[in-house]
C-alpha positions in Angstrom: 164.4 115.0 161.9 163.3 111.2 162.2 160.9 109.8 159.8 158.6 109.3 162.5 158.6 113.0 163.6 157.7 114.0 159.6 154.9 111.7 159.6 153.6 112.6 162.8 153.9 116.5 161.7 152.1 115.6 158.1 149.4 113.4 160.2 148.7 116.4 162.7 148.6 118.7 159.9 146.0 116.6 158.0 144.0 115.8 161.0 144.1 119.5 161.7 143.0 120.4 158.5 140.1 117.6 158.3 138.8 119.1 161.2 138.7 122.6 159.9 137.2 121.0 156.7 134.1 119.7 158.5 133.9 122.5 160.8 133.7 125.2 157.9 131.5 122.8 155.5 128.3 124.1 156.2 129.2 127.7 155.7 131.4 126.7 152.8 129.3 124.1 150.8 127.6 126.7 148.8 130.3 128.7 147.8 133.2 126.2 147.2 131.9 125.2 143.8 131.9 128.6 142.6 135.2 129.1 143.2 136.1 125.5 141.8 136.9 123.6 145.1 133.4 122.0 144.8 135.3 118.3 144.9 136.2 119.1 148.7 132.9 118.6 149.7 132.1 115.1 147.6 131.7 112.1 149.5 134.7 110.1 147.6 136.9 113.1 148.6 135.9 112.8 152.2 136.1 109.0 152.4 139.9 109.1 150.8 140.8 112.0 153.2 139.5 110.2 156.2 141.4 106.8 155.1 144.6 108.8 154.5 144.1 110.7 157.7 143.4 107.9 160.3 145.9 105.6 158.3 149.0 108.4 159.0 147.7 108.5 162.4 148.0 104.7 162.9 151.4 104.5 161.2 153.1 107.3 163.3 151.5 106.2 166.7 152.3 102.4 165.9 156.2 103.5 165.0 156.1 105.6 168.0 155.0 102.8 170.4 156.7 100.0 169.0 160.0 102.1 168.5 160.2 104.4 171.5 157.8 105.0 174.1 155.3 101.8 174.5 152.5 104.1 175.8 148.8 103.3 174.6 147.7 107.2 175.5 147.8 108.3 171.7 146.0 105.4 170.6 142.9 106.2 172.8 142.5 109.3 171.2 143.3 107.9 167.6 140.6 105.3 168.3 138.3 108.0 169.6 138.6 110.3 166.3 138.3 107.1 164.1 135.3 105.9 165.8 133.8 109.8 165.4 135.0 109.3 162.1 133.0 106.3 161.3 130.0 106.8 163.4 129.5 110.1 161.7 130.2 109.0 158.1 128.2 105.8 158.3 124.8 107.5 159.6 125.3 110.7 158.0 121.7 110.6 156.8 120.1 109.2 160.0 118.1 112.2 161.7 118.0 110.2 165.0 122.0 110.2 165.2 122.4 113.6 163.7 120.2 115.3 166.6 122.4 113.7 169.1 125.6 115.4 167.1 125.5 116.7 164.0 127.7 115.5 161.1 130.1 118.7 161.0 130.7 118.7 164.9 131.4 114.9 165.1 133.7 115.0 162.0 135.3 118.2 163.5 135.7 116.5 166.9 137.4 113.5 165.3 139.7 115.3 163.3 140.9 117.5 166.3 141.1 114.1 168.5 143.4 112.6 165.9 145.5 115.8 165.8 145.8 115.8 169.6 146.9 111.8 169.5 149.6 113.1 166.9 150.7 115.7 169.3 150.7 113.4 172.3 152.7 111.2 170.0 155.3 113.5 169.1 155.8 114.6 173.1 156.2 111.0 174.0 159.0 110.1 171.4 160.5 113.5 172.4 160.5 112.6 176.0 161.6 109.2 175.1 164.6 110.6 173.1 165.7 113.4 175.8 165.5 110.6 178.5 167.6 108.0 176.5 170.2 110.8 175.4 170.3 112.5 178.7 170.7 109.3 180.5 174.2 108.3 178.3 177.3 109.1 179.9 178.8 110.4 176.7 176.0 112.8 176.2 177.1 116.3 176.7 175.6 118.1 180.1 174.6 121.0 178.1 171.5 119.2 177.2 
C-alpha cells in the first residue's frame, strides 16, 4: 500500500473520530471527566486535533493531486470542512452564530466533510492507478 493511501486512511479515520467527538460532545462532556477522559473536551486538545486533521487532509489531497489525479473535487470538501471548523471554533461563544448552526453540528459536519474528501481522494487515486496499469500493454489481462 502506498504512503499516500496510508495517510489518506489515517486522515479519514481522524476526521471520522473528530465528527463523532463533536457530535457526542453534548452527551459526554459531563461523563468524560469522571472516567479520566476530560482532556478530550479541552480547548487545547480540540485545537491540536483540528490542526492535525486538516493538515493530514491537505497533505494527502495535495499528494494525490500532484502525483496522480489532478482533480480539485477533494479540495472542495476539504475547504468546506476546514471552513466549518474555523467558523465554529472562532465563533463558539457567539449566540447569534450558534443559533444558526450549533457548535457540535458544525464541527461534526466539518469532520464528516473532511472524511468524505479523503474518501474521494482515495477513489480518484485508485481510479488513476487502475487506468495507468490497465492501459499498460505489459499489464496482465486479468485486472
